[in-house]
PLY file of the C-alpha trace (Angstrom):
ply
format ascii 1.0
element vertex 95
property float x
property float y
property float z
element edge 94
property int vertex1
property int vertex2
end_header
18.72 125.05 -27.16
22.53 125.17 -26.37
25.16 122.74 -27.54
27.94 121.69 -25.27
31.05 119.42 -25.51
32.17 117.77 -22.55
35.32 115.76 -22.04
35.45 113.76 -18.94
38.95 112.75 -17.71
38.77 109.47 -15.57
40.66 108.58 -12.35
43.55 106.24 -12.79
41.68 103.38 -10.82
40.95 100.99 -14.01
38.94 98.75 -11.62
36.60 101.38 -10.50
36.21 102.81 -13.92
35.24 99.47 -15.48
32.71 98.94 -12.59
30.83 102.16 -12.86
30.96 102.29 -16.85
27.79 100.09 -17.31
25.74 102.38 -15.21
27.25 105.57 -16.90
26.52 104.17 -20.43
22.99 103.13 -19.40
22.36 106.81 -18.07
23.93 108.33 -21.36
21.70 106.04 -23.56
18.58 107.41 -21.64
19.89 110.89 -22.51
20.37 109.94 -26.24
16.74 108.49 -26.08
15.58 112.11 -24.72
17.63 113.87 -27.36
20.02 115.46 -24.88
23.08 113.59 -25.88
23.91 113.19 -29.51
27.19 111.33 -29.44
29.61 110.06 -26.93
32.49 107.64 -26.02
35.76 107.14 -24.71
39.02 108.19 -26.43
41.27 105.25 -27.82
43.42 105.39 -24.95
40.52 105.08 -22.63
41.77 107.84 -20.11
39.07 110.14 -20.97
35.88 110.43 -22.89
33.84 112.91 -24.88
30.00 113.65 -25.21
28.01 116.30 -27.19
25.10 117.49 -25.28
22.08 119.68 -26.71
20.14 121.21 -23.74
18.15 124.19 -22.68
21.31 126.03 -21.04
24.46 125.30 -18.74
22.16 124.86 -15.67
20.52 121.97 -17.29
23.93 120.44 -18.45
25.26 120.89 -15.01
22.17 118.88 -13.39
22.66 116.16 -15.92
26.40 116.00 -15.29
25.78 115.89 -11.38
23.54 112.90 -11.89
25.88 111.07 -14.05
27.27 107.87 -12.12
30.79 108.97 -13.33
30.05 112.04 -10.89
28.25 110.18 -8.12
30.86 107.30 -8.04
33.72 109.85 -8.35
35.18 108.42 -11.66
35.29 111.89 -13.44
38.45 113.38 -12.25
38.01 116.43 -14.49
35.49 117.70 -16.86
36.40 120.25 -19.63
32.98 121.85 -20.74
32.77 124.31 -23.75
29.47 125.87 -25.15
29.68 125.04 -29.02
28.47 127.02 -31.88
27.86 124.63 -34.84
28.27 126.15 -38.13
29.01 123.08 -40.38
27.49 119.80 -40.69
24.08 117.92 -40.22
23.66 119.75 -36.64
24.27 123.30 -37.97
21.48 125.69 -38.11
20.73 127.07 -41.59
22.45 130.55 -42.06
0 1
1 2
2 3
3 4
4 5
5 6
6 7
7 8
8 9
9 10
10 11
11 12
12 13
13 14
14 15
15 16
16 17
17 18
18 19
19 20
20 21
21 22
22 23
23 24
24 25
25 26
26 27
27 28
28 29
29 30
30 31
31 32
32 33
33 34
34 35
35 36
36 37
37 38
38 39
39 40
40 41
41 42
42 43
43 44
44 45
45 46
46 47
47 48
48 49
49 50
50 51
51 52
52 53
53 54
54 55
55 56
56 57
57 58
58 59
59 60
60 61
61 62
62 63
63 64
64 65
65 66
66 67
67 68
68 69
69 70
70 71
71 72
72 73
73 74
74 75
75 76
76 77
77 78
78 79
79 80
80 81
81 82
82 83
83 84
84 85
85 86
86 87
87 88
88 89
89 90
90 91
91 92
92 93
93 94
């Protein structure tokens, strides 16, 4: 399994963002239930959000992001994705 961080920058249209947000959150809640999303939420300024994914590989991540309502409804203006090696904390593998 691989870890990824995903920062999603939103379009400027607040009405569209707020309209799609409930479907996006329902989608992520399902991924939380599946163990694929470990944490997520908007930044305090609500211009972008951040989530931590644990998936098989980047191909699975790309499929999940493609199906996200923020993608299908064109709310995600930009995504910054990093594969993450966790070395400290409760999610870290023992060395």
